[in-house]
C-alpha positions as CSV (number, residue, x, y, z in Angstrom):
1,X,10.6,23.0,-38.3
2,X,7.9,21.9,-41.0
3,X,9.1,21.5,-44.3
4,X,7.6,23.7,-45.9
5,X,9.2,26.4,-43.3
6,X,13.2,24.8,-44.0
7,X,12.0,25.4,-47.6
8,X,11.9,28.9,-46.8
9,X,14.0,29.2,-44.6
10,X,17.5,27.6,-44.6
11,X,18.1,28.9,-48.3
12,X,17.3,32.7,-47.6
13,X,19.9,32.2,-44.5
14,X,22.2,30.8,-46.7
15,X,21.7,33.8,-48.8
16,X,22.0,36.3,-45.9
17,X,25.7,34.9,-45.2
18,X,26.8,34.8,-48.9
19,X,26.0,38.1,-49.1
20,X,27.4,39.2,-45.9
21,X,30.8,37.3,-46.8
22,X,30.5,39.3,-49.9
23,X,29.8,42.5,-48.6
24,X,33.2,41.9,-46.2
25,X,35.5,40.3,-49.1
26,X,34.4,43.2,-51.6
27,X,34.5,46.1,-48.8
28,X,37.7,48.3,-47.9
29,X,39.3,47.2,-45.8
30,X,37.8,44.0,-46.0
31,X,37.8,41.1,-43.8
32,X,41.2,40.0,-44.6
33,X,42.6,43.8,-44.4
34,X,41.4,43.6,-40.6
35,X,42.5,40.4,-39.9
36,X,46.1,41.7,-41.0
37,X,45.8,44.6,-38.8
38,X,44.5,42.6,-35.8
39,X,46.7,39.2,-35.6
40,X,46.7,38.0,-32.4
41,X,48.1,34.7,-30.6
42,X,45.2,32.4,-32.6
43,X,45.5,34.0,-35.6
44,X,44.8,31.5,-38.2
45,X,46.3,31.8,-41.7
46,X,43.3,33.8,-43.8
47,X,43.5,31.9,-46.9
48,X,42.6,29.1,-45.1
49,X,39.5,30.3,-44.0
50,X,38.8,30.9,-47.8
51,X,40.0,27.7,-48.9
52,X,37.0,26.6,-46.3
53,X,34.0,28.5,-47.2
54,X,34.0,27.4,-50.8
55,X,33.9,23.8,-50.5
56,X,31.5,24.1,-47.2
57,X,29.0,26.5,-48.8
58,X,28.7,24.2,-51.7
59,X,27.8,21.2,-49.1
60,X,25.2,23.2,-47.6
61,X,24.1,23.9,-51.5
62,X,23.6,19.7,-51.9
63,X,21.9,19.3,-48.5
64,X,19.4,21.9,-49.0
65,X,18.8,20.4,-52.1
66,X,17.7,17.2,-50.5
67,X,14.1,19.5,-49.5
68,X,13.6,20.2,-53.1
69,X,14.2,16.6,-54.6
70,X,12.7,15.0,-52.0
71,X,8.7,14.9,-50.7
72,X,7.9,15.4,-47.3
73,X,8.3,11.9,-46.6
74,X,11.6,10.9,-48.0
75,X,13.0,13.8,-46.2
76,X,15.0,12.4,-43.4
77,X,14.0,13.5,-39.9
78,X,17.8,14.7,-38.4
79,X,17.9,17.0,-41.9
80,X,14.1,18.6,-40.5
81,X,15.5,18.9,-36.9
82,X,19.2,20.4,-38.2
83,X,17.2,23.2,-40.2
84,X,16.7,25.9,-37.6
85,X,20.2,25.4,-36.2
86,X,21.7,25.5,-39.6
87,X,19.8,29.1,-40.2
88,X,21.1,30.1,-36.6
89,X,24.5,29.5,-38.0
90,X,24.0,31.4,-41.0
91,X,22.4,34.2,-39.5
92,X,25.0,34.3,-36.5
93,X,28.1,34.3,-39.3
94,X,26.1,37.2,-41.2
95,X,25.4,39.1,-38.2
96,X,29.8,38.7,-37.1
97,X,30.6,39.8,-40.6
98,X,28.4,43.1,-40.0
99,X,30.4,43.5,-36.6
100,X,33.9,42.3,-37.3
101,X,33.7,44.9,-40.3
102,X,33.0,47.4,-38.0
103,X,36.0,46.1,-35.4
104,X,33.2,45.3,-32.6
105,X,35.2,42.1,-32.3
106,X,32.9,41.9,-28.8
107,X,30.0,41.6,-30.7
108,X,31.5,39.7,-33.1
109,X,32.5,37.0,-30.6
110,X,29.4,36.8,-29.6
111,X,28.1,35.8,-32.7
112,X,30.6,33.1,-33.6
113,X,29.8,32.2,-29.8
114,X,26.1,31.5,-31.0
115,X,27.1,29.8,-33.8
116,X,29.4,27.7,-32.1
117,X,27.4,26.2,-29.5
118,X,24.4,25.9,-31.4
119,X,26.7,23.3,-33.7
120,X,28.2,21.9,-31.2
121,X,24.6,21.0,-29.9
122,X,23.1,19.7,-33.0
123,X,26.6,17.6,-33.5
124,X,25.9,15.5,-30.0
125,X,22.0,15.1,-31.2
126,X,22.5,13.5,-34.4
127,X,21.8,9.9,-34.9
128,X,24.8,7.7,-36.5
129,X,26.2,8.6,-39.6
130,X,24.6,6.6,-42.8
131,X,23.4,6.8,-46.0
132,X,20.3,9.0,-45.7
133,X,21.4,11.1,-43.4
134,X,25.7,11.8,-44.0
135,X,25.1,15.5,-45.6
136,X,23.6,16.5,-42.4
137,X,26.9,14.7,-40.7
138,X,29.3,16.9,-43.0
139,X,27.2,20.0,-42.7
140,X,26.6,20.2,-39.2
141,X,30.4,18.9,-38.1
142,X,31.7,21.0,-40.8
143,X,29.9,24.0,-38.9
144,X,30.8,23.3,-35.9
145,X,34.8,22.6,-36.2
146,X,35.2,25.7,-38.0
147,X,33.2,27.2,-35.6
148,X,35.9,26.4,-32.8
149,X,38.4,27.7,-34.8
150,X,36.5,31.2,-35.3
151,X,35.9,31.2,-31.4
152,X,39.5,31.2,-30.6
153,X,40.8,33.2,-33.5
154,X,37.8,35.7,-32.7
155,X,38.6,35.9,-29.2
156,X,41.6,36.3,-29.4
157,X,41.4,39.5,-31.1
158,X,38.8,40.8,-28.9
159,X,41.3,40.2,-26.4
160,X,43.7,41.7,-27.8
161,X,45.4,38.4,-26.8
162,X,49.8,38.2,-27.8
163,X,51.4,35.6,-29.1
164,X,52.8,33.3,-27.7
165,X,50.1,32.4,-25.5
166,X,51.3,31.6,-21.3
167,X,51.7,28.3,-20.6
168,X,48.7,27.9,-19.0
169,X,46.5,28.8,-21.8
170,X,48.9,26.2,-24.1
171,X,48.2,23.9,-21.7
172,X,43.9,24.6,-21.6
173,X,44.5,24.6,-25.4
174,X,46.2,21.3,-26.1
175,X,44.2,19.5,-23.8
176,X,41.1,21.1,-25.3
177,X,41.9,20.0,-28.5
178,X,43.3,16.6,-27.6
179,X,40.3,15.7,-25.6
180,X,37.9,16.8,-28.9
181,X,39.8,14.6,-30.9
182,X,39.2,11.8,-28.4
183,X,35.4,12.2,-29.0
184,X,35.5,13.1,-32.5
185,X,34.8,10.8,-35.7
186,X,36.5,11.4,-39.4
187,X,34.4,14.5,-40.4
188,X,34.8,16.3,-36.9
189,X,38.1,15.5,-36.4
190,X,39.7,16.5,-39.9
191,X,38.0,19.7,-39.0
192,X,39.7,20.2,-35.9
193,X,43.1,19.1,-37.2
194,X,42.6,22.1,-40.3
195,X,41.9,24.3,-37.3
196,X,45.2,23.6,-36.0
197,X,47.0,23.5,-38.9
198,X,45.4,26.9,-40.3
199,X,46.7,28.5,-36.4
200,X,50.1,26.6,-36.5
201,X,51.0,28.5,-40.7
202,X,49.3,32.2,-38.9
203,X,51.4,31.6,-35.9
204,X,55.2,32.5,-36.1
205,X,58.3,31.2,-33.8
206,X,57.8,28.3,-31.5
207,X,53.8,29.2,-31.0
208,X,53.1,28.3,-34.7
209,X,55.5,24.7,-33.9
210,X,53.7,24.0,-30.9
211,X,50.3,24.3,-33.1
212,X,51.5,22.2,-35.4
213,X,52.7,19.2,-33.3
214,X,49.5,19.5,-31.6
215,X,47.9,19.2,-35.0
216,X,50.0,16.0,-35.5
217,X,49.0,14.4,-32.5
218,X,45.4,14.9,-32.8
219,X,45.6,13.6,-36.1
220,X,47.0,10.8,-35.0
221,X,44.0,10.3,-32.5
222,X,41.5,10.9,-34.7
223,X,43.0,8.2,-37.0
224,X,43.7,5.8,-34.3
225,X,40.0,6.1,-32.8
226,X,38.6,5.4,-36.1
227,X,40.7,3.1,-37.9
228,X,41.1,1.0,-34.9
229,X,38.3,1.4,-32.4
């Protein structure tokens, strides 16, 4: 994507996404009402989603600012390379909100999947973290990490899968998060732990406790991997 295109499309997509989230928050029933009425095996405490949205929005605004305060030569290639994925992510989440409010959970899960896998691909293509691309890492990894939570949450709702999950599903969930933690840096790993804490607080009884222990194990892996190795 060229710089001139990024300067138009990236802010526009963020504005559309923000407008969609605002619509979901102010309409009746709102996003939380629908979440409360469709609480299943991977549903997080809804306040964790809201608490994540505000700082993630600030990160995106700081990231977008670099397109306008730098000249074309100073904009880092990773930032321009990530711009199309950022646009896809914002537009997918805007569409997700529309389908979520309509309680078309299969279609909302499709939008979540497009966002999450696009972000994970982008993360896999990023160069190592450096001062010049740190914001791109934060934006991409926060998008990808919270997208994983959305994928589990919306998937459980779409399938109307009650808690607690079967032993096989619990084992696969644990393996997924543990393996992801092993491969993650501080940023991505931190968001994965946040996902698990959000689900643990949103669930009850033994399943909530299992998610809490899993979050602790993933946090330990992230700390040891990134502090020692």
